[in-house]
N, C-alpha and C positions, 0 to 999 in steps of 0.2 A: 127580270132578275129578282123580283120580290115575291118568290113563290113560297107561300106559307104551307107548312106541312104539319100533319098530325103525328104525334108520337105513336109508336115507339121507334121511328127512324132516329138513329143515333148520329148526332153531328158534333164535331169539334170545330172551333172557330179560330182561324189564324188571321190575326190583324197585322197589316203591313203599313208602316209609316213610310210613305213613298215620296215625300218632299226631297229635293236634291241634297239637303243637309239633315243631319240628325235622324237618319233612317233608323227603324227599329222593328222588332217583331214581338208580338204578344200572342198567347194561346189561352183560350177559354174552353173549358171542358163541357161535357154534355149537361152538367148540372149548373152551368153558369158561373163556375168558380175560375178565377184567374190563376192559372198554374205556372205561367212563365211570362216574363216581359224583360226585354233587354235591348239597349241601343247597339247598333252595329259597331260603333266606335270602340266599344269595350273589347270585342273579340279581335278586331283588326289592330287595336292600339293605334288608331289613326283619328286624331281629334276631329269630331263632327262628321267624319267620313263623307266629305263633299263628293257628290256625283257617284255614290255607291248605293245600290239598291239593297234592301234588307235580306233578300233571298240569296244568300251566299251559297256557292257550290259546296255540296256535302254538309255544310254546317246546318242549313235549315232542315234538311231531311233528318239529320241526327236529332234535332230538337223535336220534330214531329214523332219520330220513333220513340223518343223518351217520354214525351208529355201527352201524346194523343192516344186514344183508344185504337187498337189495330183494326177493328172492324167498323170504325166510324167514317161516315162521309165527311169530307172536309169542305168548309166554307171559307173562302179567302176574301177577306174584307180589306179594302184599300181606303185610305184617305185620299181625297180629291176625286170628285165625280167626273164623268165624261163631259159635262157641260162647260167646264172651265177652259177646255182646249181652244175653242174658237175665240174666246175672250183674250187669252194670252197670245195667241197668234196675231190677233189684231193689235194688241199692245206692242208686240215686237215690231210690226210693220209701222206703227205710229211713231215709235221712237226713232226708227230709221229715217222716216220722212222729216221729223223735227231736225235731225242732224243735217239733212240735206238743205232744209230751209235756212238754218243758221249759216251754213257755209255759203249759200247764195247771197245772203244779206251782208255778211261780214267778211267774206273772202276766206275765212278759216273759222274753225270752231275753237273757242278758248278752252284751255285745258280743263278748267273746272267743270265745264259743260260736257266736253268730250268724255271725261271720265265717268260722269253720271250717266250719259247715254250708253256707254259701253257696259256699265254695271247693269242697267235695266235690260239691255239686250242679252247679256249673259244669263241673268236670272231667269228670263222667260225661256231661253233655250234649255238651260239646265233643268227647269221644272218639267217642260214638255217631254224631254228625253227620259228623265228619271221615272215619270209616271207611265210612260209608254213601255219601258223595259222592265219595270218591276213585275215580278211574277213569272217571267219567261224562264229563268233558270230553274225555278221550282217546278214548273210544268214539265220541263224536260226530265228532271230527275224522277219525278213521280211516275212518268211514263215508262221509265226503265225498271220499275219495281213490280215484279210478277205478282207479289202478294196483294197488290191493290187492283189487279185486273178485273176482279169480279165484284168490286164495290160499286155503288152508284156513282155516276159522274160527279166530280167535284164542281163546286159552284163559285163564281166570282161575283162579288158585289162591290160597288164603289159609292162612297158617301161624301157629302159636302165637307170641305176642309174644316170650317169653323164648327160644324155640327160634331165632328169627331173630337175636336178640342173640348166642346161642351160635354159630350158623353163621357170622356175620360174623367173629367172633373166631377160631374154630378153623380155618376154611378159609383164613384169612389168616396163620395162624401157621406156623412151620417144623415143627410136630409132626405125626406120624402118629397118636399117641395122647396123650391128656391128660385131665385132669379140668377141667371148665369150671364156674366159679361165676358166676352172673348175680346182681348186686345192683343193685336198681332202686328207683324211687319206687313203682311199681305194675305189675301185669301181669294176666294172665288168671286166675291161680289164687293170687295172692299177690304179694309184692314181691321174691322171690328164687327161685332155682332152682339145681339142681346136675345136671350132665350128665357121663356118661362118654362120651368121644369116642374111637373106634377104627375104623380102616378106613373112614373117611368117614361113619360112622353115629353117631347120638346115642341114648343111653339115659338117661332121666330117673331120678335117684336120690332125689329129694326126696319124703318122705312129706308129704301134705297134712294140715294140722291147722287147728282153729279158732283165731281170735285172732292170726293172723300179723301181725307188726310190719313196719315199713318203715324201713330206714336212710335211704332217700332222703327220705321224709316227715320223719323226725327232723331231717335236715340243713336242710330247708326251714324248719322252725320256728326253728332257730338263725339262719338267713339273715334271716328276717323280723324277729326280735327285735333283730338288729343294725341294722335299718333298711334292709335291702337288698331288692330286688325278688324276688317269689316265682316269676314266670314269665319274667323277663327275663334269666335265666342269670347271676345275680350270686353264685352259690355260690363262684365264684373268690375273691370278696372276703373271704369268711370264712377261706379258706385263707391268704390273704395277711396278714390281720389277726391270726390266731391266734398266730404266733410273738412278737408284742409283748406277750402276756399271760401269765398263770399260772393254775394250777388254782384255781377257786373251790369249796371243799369243800362248802359248803352247796348251791350250785347243782348240783354233781356228784351229790350225794345225791338231789336232787329228780328230775333228768333221767335218771340211770342206772336208776332204778326203772321207767322206761317201756319198757325193752328188756331182753329175757332170751334167751339162746341155749339152745335145747333140742335137742341133737343137730344136725341140719341145718336146723332152723327158728329163725327169729328171732320171738319172741313179744312182744306189747305188753300194757300194762295194760288193765283194764276201762274202761268209759265213765266211771265216777265218778272213777277215778284220773286219766284223761286230761283230764277237765274241770278238775280241780284244777291240773294242769300247765299247761294253756292259760291259766288265770287267773293263775298265777305268772309265766309268760312275758309276758303282756300287761302286767302291772305293771312289768316290767323293760324294756319296749320303748323303744328309743331315739327321742327326739324330734328333729325336724329340726335344731334349733340346738345339739344336744349333740355334742361332739367324738367322732369315730369311735374314737379310741384309748381312750376311756373304756370301750369295749365289748370290748376285747381279751381280758379275762378270760373273758367269755362265749364268744367265738370259740374260745379255747384249750380251754375245758372241753368245748364241743361237739365239737371235733375229737378231743380225747382219748377221749371216749366212743365216737365213730364208730370210731376205730382199735381200741379195746379189744374192741368187739363184733365187728368184722370179723375180727380175728386169732383170736378164740375160735372163730368159725364156720369159718374156714379150717383151723384145727388139727383140728377135728372132721371136716372133709372129708378131710384127710390120713389120718386114722385108718381110713378106708374101704379104704385100700391099693389105690386104683384106678390111680393114676399119681403119679410124682414131678414131672411137668410140670403146672404150674398155668396155666390161661388164665382171665383175668378179663374180664367183660363187664357191660354195663348202665351207666346214667348215673352211678351212684355211683363207677364206676371212672375217672371224670375227676378224682377226688381224688388228685392226684399226690403229695401229702404222705404219704398212707397207702400208696400203691403203692410208694414208695421204701423203706418199712420192712417190706414183706411178707416178703421172704426172710430178714431178720434176726429176724423174730418168728414164723416158721413153719418147718416142716421140709422144705418143697419145695425141689427143686434148681434149678428154672427158672421164671421168670414171664414171661408174654406178655400184653400189653394192646394191642389194635389202635388205630389212629389215630382211629377213630370208634366208641368203645364205647357212645355214647348212642343215642338213637332214630334219628338220621340214618343210622347204620350199618346199621340194619335193612333198608334198601333193598337193600344188598349181600347181607345174610344171606338175604333172601327170594329174590333172584335166583339165588343159588348153591344154595339148597335145591331150587328148581325144576329147575335144571340137573342136579343129581346124582340127582334123582328120575327123570329121563328117561334118565340114564346111570349106572345103579347099578354097572355093571361097570368104570367108570373110577375110578381112584384120584386123590385130590388130588395134584396135581403137587408133587414135592419142591421146596421153595424156601426161601430164607433168610427173607425176609419179603415180604409183599405191598407193592408200591410204593404210597405214599399219593398220588402225583401223578396223580390220575385225573380232575380237573375241567377247567374250560374254559381256553382260551388267550385272551390279549389279541388284539383284532382288529388284524391287520397293516394293514388298510385305514384304520382310524381313526388308528393310529399315524402312517401316512404323511400323513394330513390334518393332524395336529398339526405335523408337521415343515414342511408346506407353508404352512399358514395360521395356526399358533399364535403366530408372532412372538415366540418365546422366544429371547432374544438369545444366551444361553449354551447352545449345543447342540453335541454331538459324536456322531458315529457311530464306534464303536470295536470292530469285529468282531475277535474273537480276543484283544483286549486289555482288554475291559471289566472282567474280574475284577481285573486288576492295577490299573486306575484306581480301582476301588471300594475296594480295599485301601489305596491311597495316600490317598484322601479320608478313610477311617476313621482312619488313623494321624495325620492332621492334625487330628482332633477333629470332623470333619464327621459329621452324622447323615443317613443316606441311606435312601431307599426302594428296595428291591431286588425286581424283578418278573421272573421267568423262567419260560418253559415253561408247564406245566399247573398249575393250582391244586391245593392240598392238599385231600384229603377228610378232614373232621374239623375241630374248632374251633381247631387250632393251626397257626401258620405255621411251616413246616419248611424255609425257605430259598427258597421260590418266590414268596411274597407277604409279605415281611418288611420291617420297619424295623430297620436295623442301626446299631450304634454301637460306639465304642471302650470296652471294659470296664475299661481302666486308670484311667479318670477317676472319682473318687468323686462328682463333681458331675453325672455324666451321668444318674443316676436322676431327680434333680429336674428336669432339663431335659426329658427325654423325657416324664415324667409330666405336667409343668406346661405345656409349650409345644407338645407334639405330640399326645400321647394325651388330654390334658385329663381326667385321672383322679386318683384319690386318691393322696396322697403315699406311702402305705405299700405300694403295689402293686409287686411284684418283677418282675425281668426274667430271661429265660432265657439261659444260656450255650450256644451251639452250639460243640461242641468236636470237633477231629479225634480220631477213635477211638484212634489210637496214643498219644495223650497223656492219655487218660482216667484211667488209674491214677495218673498223676503229680499230678493235680489233685483227685481225689475219693477219699474213703475207701470201701472195699468197692465199687469201681467196677462198674457194670452197664451193658451196652449199652442205650441208650434211644433207639431210632430215631425214635419218634413224640413225643418230649418228654413221655412219659407217667408219669415218676416223678421224684421229688426226692431228691437225694443230698447228703451233707455234704462240703463242701470240706475239703481237708487244711489244717491250721493254717498251714503254711509258705507257702501260695500266697494267703492272704487279702488281703495287701497288694498283690499283683500285679494283681488283677482286682476291685477293690471295687465296680465298677458292676454286677456280676451276683451279688454275695454278699448274701443276705437277712440279716435281723437275727439269725436263728438259725444263720448260717453255712452255709446250704444254697443249692442252686440247682436249678431244674427244668430239667435239661440235655437237650440233643439230641445224640446221637451222630451224627457225620457221617463217612461213608465215601465214597470216590471212586466206587465202583460204585453207590452209591445216588443220589448227586446230584453229578455231575462238576463242574459250574460252581460250585456253592456250595462244594464242597471246595476247588477251586482258589482261590477268593476267600480263604477262611480260611488256606490255606497261604501265599498271597502276603502276607497280614497278618502271619502268623507270621514269615515271612522278614524283614519290615521291623521288627517290634517284639519278636520273641522270645516272643510270646504266641500260643498255638495255639487261641484261641477268640475269638468276637465276641459282643457283646450282641445278642440277637434278640428282637423282639416283633412281634406281628401288625400288618400294614399296615391299620390302621383307627383311628378315634377312638372314645372311650368311647360305648357305646350303639349303635354301628353294626357290622354284620358286616365281615369282611375284604373289601377291595375286589374287585370282579368285573371291571370294564371299564376301558378307558383313561380314560374320562371320570371314573370314580370315583377313579382314581389321581391324576389332575390336580386334582380337587376337594380331596383331602386335602393334596396338595403345596402348593397355592396358599393354603390356609386354615390352615396349621399352620407350625410352626417348622422343618420339614424343610429341609436345605441342598441336597439333590440328589435327583433321581428317575431311576432307571435302569429302563428297560423293554427287555428283551432286550439289544441292543447299543447302544441309544440312551441318552445321558446328557444330562439337562436340569438346569441349575443356576440358582440365583437370583443 
């Protein structure tokens, strides 16, 4: 499968994230440029798209026709190598045997163990099925296209899961050399990995040992015990809830014993110990009628252990003396609370986390690995950061239909002035949906698919959570801040282009922007520079000119349980069924 070719054979690279959740597709052109990347959930409007492969009927071919050269050979690059199958089949059989052994010993399997066994059996089945089926629909569709008959045969390549995580992160970073740590729920050889990255090449540094633990699995246990969904992406809620609590010393003792850092490995307890822990967590599990804030101590304690283990691991990685540049990848690196503390708790000089560190980002990682496999002599282009604005645009045709047939009484077209009008609406206390250009790749809205509000109002949190997002009252919001004002508002300010880390506000500014200050005086901020997003920068600057405040409240344009909006129709549905005051799509303003 690793056939190196000499140019001028033209190839385009289609990356497929093929895990059973958060599937995605990415396209890299013949020059090595990322021209498209998007998670399946956006197009389907189905959160996480569980058990849905990324090569959707008609959709994927439309993307190829739009973004690929018509005369190019296609290389299809998958995350997950073929080697993992035997391991996961063995894991499935092992968990079945464990269930049978417990039943023989105890006469029945306690629910807390039965549930865990069924979860692992399902995960292994889901993953084996999704990786097997991915690419089949695309192969069928391409086989029906007469204009591709005379092109060279398409190529399929498959890469190690954690290597695709590392590739997405390192190739998107500004660094030519770094050490990359992947921290995940599970992978092909464990739940974490460490790579040296230099001159575009990766070297795995992690010795493999038995009994490897998983920080991702640990966090899911906390998530479930708090009453949140295991596969519905509700780990965010644990992070939001944690600052309302304090350390539970007894629970800390029980949970901390499940994870141990040994060099570069995270180890877990044996079956007997884990069984006891699952039983303890099951006894503590939140019932539907119990207040969420009663579980803040659990969330706080789980978050504290997560950070403690992560920082110990990272400091051990630093001791290898590979690089002072740290790149983090894997689903666990969506933990912005931990990310914001990394530089203060380790000795690294710089931290980079890509906009899509979880499994959707592996589509991009796989495509770039395939590209550089064919072009080993090409170096990663020097760049500040990879733009996250890689997804779909809103349909101009549909937007014109809305203007013509929508009968929306309050409508204005404001080319060249829309950012100024948006700033004026925000300063008046209006809450607006702001849709511009291409969608962000990754789970966070970065000013192109956002709901925006005035951060000066202490009541805005309750209004956005209760009337627009329809979610829990403790959930925080992000400040999008003009970069030049970052040090004035945040202690130990760090550039955070992808809203990937949480920092602490300076005490003197807390009363200026209470709408974006969480209970622990932090904010998961987004750094905004004009060269990164011109129109969004101009909006915030106009708001600053009016109010003296150089930031706005930013949250994703969706309601709880749904992905960020994908189409004009999705945007209108949220607009007309929520408390939004205005909807802006490109230069068009719609008001109620």
